[in-house]
N, C-alpha and C positions, 0 to 999 in steps of 0.2 A: 503493499500500500504505499503511495507516495505521501510524504508529509508536506504541509504547507507552512512556510516560514515567512511571517510577515517582518520587513525590515524597515522601520521607519527612520529616515534619514534627515537631519538638520543639514541642508546644502552649505550653510555657513560654517559648519564645523568639520572642515575636510581632514583634519588630523586624526580623527577617530574612525575614518573609513576603513583603512586597512585593518585596524583592530576588530571592528564589527565583522568584516567578512572573513576573517580568520576564524572567529567564533561560528559564524555560519557554516564554513567548511568543515569545521570539526563536529559540528552537530549534525550535518547531513551525511558525513562519512562518504562511503561509496555508494549509498542508495540515492535514487533518483529523488529529487525533491523540487517542489514549486516554490519559488522564492519570489516574493512580492516586494518590489522597492517602493516605499510610500514616502511621499513629502506632503507635508500640510503648510500651506501659506496661511500664516496667522490672519484672522480677521482684522486686526489692526494694521497689518500691512496692506492687505487687500483693500480693506476699508469698506465700511457700509455707509460711506459718505456719498451724497448725491453727485459730487464733482469727480468722482473716480470713474473713468470711463470703461465701458466693457471691453474696448479694444486694449486697453492697458492690462486689465486682468487676463486676457487671452494671451498677451505677449508675456506676462510673468508666468503663466502656466505652461506655454510652450517652451519657454527657456528652462524651466524647472523639469519638465519631461525629458529635454535634450540631455540636460545633466545627468538625470537618473539613468537614461539609456547609455551614456558614456560610461558611467560608473559600472553598470551591469555588465557591459561588454568587456571592461577591464577586469573586473573582479570575478565575474561568473563565467563569461564567455559561453561555450556550449556544454559546459560541465552539468548544468542544471537548467531546467525550464525557468525562465524568469518573465515577468511582466512588471510594468510600472504603474503607479496610480499617483494623480497629483489632485489634492483636494484644497478647498478653502474652508476655514473654520477654526474652531477652538482645538488647539494642537491635541492635548492629552484626550479629549473626548472623542476626538475624530480617530485617533490611533485606535482607541478601544472598540469603537463602532466598525472601523475597517477590518479589524481582527474577527469580530463577529460575522461580518459580511462575507469575508474570504474563508470563514471556518478554519482559522489558523490554528495549527497545533502548537505554534510556538512565536512569540514575538521576541526578536533579537535587536535590541537597541542600545545606543550609547548614552551614558551619563558623563556630562563634561564636569570638570571641577567647578563646584558651587562658587557663585559669586553673590554679591549682595542681594540682588533681586530674587534669586533662588530661596534665600533664607526667608524672605518676606513672603513670597508667592508660592513656594514649593516647586520643585523641579517636575519637569514634564514626566521623567522616568519614574518618580514617586507617585505622581497622578496615575500613570499607566498601571504600575505594580499595584496600587490600592483598588483600581476599578476594574481591571481586565478579569475577565473569566477563563482566560487562557495562560498558560506558562509564559513567564517573562524571563529572559535572560539579559541582564544589564551589564554591558561591557564599560569598564572604567577607562577613562582617557588617561593615557600616561602623562605624568608631568615631566617635562624634559629637564627640569631644575632638581628633581628629586630622584633619589635611588630607589631602584626596584626591590630592594631588600626590606623585609618587614622591621619595624622598630624593635630595638632590643628590650628585654625586660619584659616580665610578665605583669599584667595589671589585675590578675585574679589570684587567689590562692586555693588551695586544696580544701574542699569543704570537710572532709573527713578527718583533717588534722586540726581543725579549729577549736 
């Protein structure tokens, strides 16, 4: 049976794309999978404003689809079946609903390093993990300034020795 993997991508976060697709390849293994690359144009960018022209939104969507197709050809090629999906809407809820729509077996997505706004509003990855009915694999963005080694020292103690 073919598994369906939904891969939501923030096209402004190119540093995590290789890590996300390395995870997709590990999960898919040698089995054939259906990989759906999704990007969501946030409503704030697309605008619910009367002065945002339909042509502008079409250009934005076409550009996003072209980027997704370029990424898919480079990262997946012919190894798996893939398709692209470009939506406009609230990012977290759209990812969850598209996973339902495609009957995804797994959502593989990046979580970038948190910044001020994420602390206030919550990250998209956290929203998806909280609300999705599907399994979610969150791939952390590597911080080039930090070591890959885990911090030294234990922050816990043995409960049976307490």
